[in-house]
N, C-alpha and C positions, 0 to 999 in steps of 0.2 A: 504494500500500500504506500502511495506517495503522500507524505504529510506536508501541507502547505501553510505558508504564512501570507497574510494579505498586507500589502503596504498601501494604505488608503482605504477609508470606509466609504466607498463610492456607490453610486446608484447602479452602475453596470455590474459591479460585483454582486450587489444585492439581488438584482433582477435576473442575472444570467450566469455569472461565472461560478459562484458558490455552488449552485445547483448542478452545474455541469461537472465540476470537480468531483462532487459526491456521486453523481450518476456514473462516473467512470472509475470508481474504486478508490478515489482519494479522500482525504479528510482535511478540513481546515481547522488548524489547532491554535493559531495565534493571529492577532490583528495589531498592526502598528498604526496608530493615529494619534494626533495631538488634540483630538476633539473632546477630551475630558468626558463629561457626562454623556455627550452624544455618542462617543466611542463605546462607552460601557453599555448603552442601550442597544447600539448596533450589534455588539458582540452577543448580548443576551438574546436579541431577536433571532440571530442566526446560529445560535448554539456553538459559539466560538469560546473555548474555555479560557483563553489568556488574552489580555490586552497589554501592550507596551507603548511607550511614548517616543521611542527612538528606533531608527533603522538598525543601529548597532545592537540593541537589545534583541531585536527579532532575529537578525542573521547569525548572532552568536549562539542561538539555541540549537544544540546538536540534534534535536528531534525534527527540525525543519529540513525537508529535502528540496523544496521549491518555493518560490515567491511569485505572487502576482502583483504587479505594480499598476495602480490606476489613480495615481496622484496627478496633479496638474503637470503640464508637459515640461516645464523648466526644471522639475525635480527628478525626472527620470534618469538622467545620466549618472548622477552621484549615487542614487539608490541602487541602480542596476549594477554598477561597478562594485559597490560595497557587497552586494549579495553574491556576485560572481566570485570575488576574492575570498568570500567566506565558504565557497564551495557549494552554493545553492544554485539550482537551475532557475531560470528567469523567464516568465511570460510577461511581457511589457505592453501596455497600451500604446497605440499609435498617437501621434508620431513618436518615434523612439526618442527624439531629442529636438532641440531647436536649431542645431547646426549639423551639417553632415559630418564635420570633424568629431563632434561629440558622439554621434551615433557610431562612427567607426571605432572610437575609443571603447564604447560599450561592447561592440563585437569582439574587439581584440582582447579585452579583459576576459570575456567568456571563453574565448579560444585558449588563452593562456591558462585559465583555471580548469579547462576540460569539462565545462558545463554547457548545457543547452541554453541558448538565448533565442527566444522567438518573439515575433511581433503579433499582437492580437488583431490581425486583419480578419475579422469574423466572416466577411462575405465570401472568402474562399471556401467556407463550409456550406454555402448555400447550394441546394440541389439545382437551382436554376442556372447558376453560373457554371457549375460542373457539367451540366448537360450541354450548355452552349459551347464550352471548351471542347468537349468530346465531339460535338457535331462539326465544329470547325476543323479539328484534327482529322476527322473522317472525310473531309472534302465536301460536305453536304451543302456548303454555300459557295463553293468554288474558291477563288482567291479573294480574301477579305480586302475591301477597299476603304470602307468608312465605318465609324461607330459613333453612337450618341449615348450619353449617360445623362439621365434626368434625376438629379439628387437634390432638388430643391424641396425643402420640407419646412414645417413650422416647428421651431425649437420650443419644447414644452417649458412652461414657466419654471418648473423646479430645476431645469438645466440652464437657465438664462443668466447665470452669474458670470464667472470669469471668461467664458467663451465670447461674451459680448463686450467686456469692459477691460480686459487685461492683456495688452499686447505682449508684456514681458512674460506671461505664462503661455504664450502660443495660442491665444484666442483667434477668432475669425473663422470664416467659412472655409477658407482654403486648407488650413491645417487640420480642420475638423472633418471636412467632407471630401474635398478634392483629393486629399491623401488616400482616402478609401477608393475613390474612382480609379485612380491611376494604378493602384495595386490590383484591383479587379480586372482592369483592362490588360495589364501584364499577364495575369493568370489566364484569362480567357483567350487572348490573342497569341500567347507564347512568344511575345516580342517586347522589346524595351523602347521606351520613349527617348527621342533624340533632341527635340526642341519644342518650345511652347510659346504661344502668344496668349494674352489674357487681358481682361478688363474686370474691374471690381465695382461694387455698388455699396452705398450706404442707404439702406431702405427704411431707416427709422428705428431700428432696434439696437444697433451697435453704438459704441462710444470709444473715445480714445484713439480715433483714427483707424479702427478696425473695420474690415468689410463684413457685411452680413449677406452679401451675394457676390457671385463671381461667375463669369463665363470664360472658358479657356478652350483652346484647340491645341492638341498635342500631335506631333508627327512621330510615328513609330519607325523602328528599324526595318520593318517589312513594308513600308510605304503607306500604311493605314493612317488616315486622318481621323482623330477622335475628338468630338465636341463634348464638353462637360458643362452642365448648368448646376450650380450649387448655391443654396441659400438657406437661411434660417427663417425666412419671412413669408413663405407661401403656405396658406392654410388648406387649400382645396385641390391639390394636385397629387396624382399618384407618381411614384418613382418609376423609372424604367431604364432598360439597358438594351441597346440594339446593335447588331453587327450586320452590315450589308456587303455582300460579295458579288462576284461576277455571275454566280449561278443560283443565288438565293439570299434570303434575309432571315435573321433570327430576331424576334421581337419579344423581349421580356418585359412584363408589366408587374409593377408592385414588387420588385425584386431587390431594391437597394434598402434593405431593412434588416433588423435583427431577428425578425420572426421567420419561421420556415413556411413562407407563403409565396404567392405569386404564380405566374404561369409563363411559359415560353412557347411561342408559335414559330414553326419553321414554314416559311413561304417560298416556294420555288415553282418550277414548271409543272409539277405534279399537283399543285394546289396548296392548301394549308393543312397542317396537322400540328397538334399539341405534342410537345416532347414530354416523355414520362419523367416525373420528378418523384423522388423518394420521400420528401417531407421530413428528413432528419433534422433535428435541432442543430443549428449552426455551431453553437458553443459546445454541445456534446461531441460533435465531430472534431472540433479544434482541440478539446481536452484529451480525447482519445488519441489523437495524433501526437500531442505533446507527451503524454505518458509513455507512448510507444518510443518516442525519440529518446527519452530518459533511459529507457531499457536497451537502447541501441537497435531498436526495431523500427526503422523508417525515419522520416523527418517530420518536423512540425509543419503545419499547413503553411505558415509564413515565417521564413527564417529571419535572422538579423539582416542578412543581405537584402531580402525583400523589403524590410523596413527602411533600409538605407535608400533603396531605389525610390520608394514612395515619398520619403522625406525630401530627397534631392529634387524630385519632380515638382512637389508642392512648393518648395522654396523657389524653384525656377519660375513657377507661375506667378508667385508674389512679385518677383523681380521684374518679370515681363510686364505686369500690370503697372508697376511703378515707372518703368522705363519707357513704356509705350513701344516696345520693340520685341522681336523674337529673341528668346534666350535659349542657349544650348544647355542641355542637361548633362552634368558631369558627375560621374560616379567612379 
């Protein structure tokens, strides 16, 4: 059994990750949070036996095998490196860090310690995206030419804090949403982004110079042009993910979500048909893969290297929006 410590008393851990850890044979034994009474209540509600107030106290516990980091983004680097140096495997929320250099330092620390470092890009666990990836690999749309990602959502009130007000914590729609888009595109297309153009928007929710909406176009190494629309401000739209090729199109509806929902239509010369989706919980799939990687049985769904790619791409989109020019993506 893998014994986990949580770094951060987060909503995502509460709603998704704790359950997925336990569903896959793990146990959550300790919580690190500086939240005082809130941390104690969180631990009690989730049947976590121990709470500590520092990363050092958590990672020094010999009973802990792995940590899940879901603090604000500017804290990830130091927390992940401390955990790795203590011999703990690390599953870290995206983006891995606020700079590519920091994310590389996290990867290098994990490699030096011989532990697994993975990025929690949950959308790789979605049956919809896995079916789209397989259909493309099988040649069912011919040569992919273009893609569109619709990831404009309405940020719930209980999540509207630092994401809208704190640039220093990595807030804004690009580091929160576009970073997922690019990882999902890499996963589905089997290609890497090379350059990006982008524009951002302040639609009334954000402060501190942060964007609450963005549109970007990425050019991939296989020639695909991919358009991404990301926002915190749209209340009445479904998400989507499309890939259009020389011989067909894949149209995913309601698929950029944490829930195992949505559908994918393959449209080609034979007409339309829905792809078969297994409906597996995205986080269950991610934790099963992570536990396997710890045992030396396969790889995590999204590696540290995948997290570096998505961060570099999102940062390039930010720079492209500021510069008003195409920016190369360097990894």
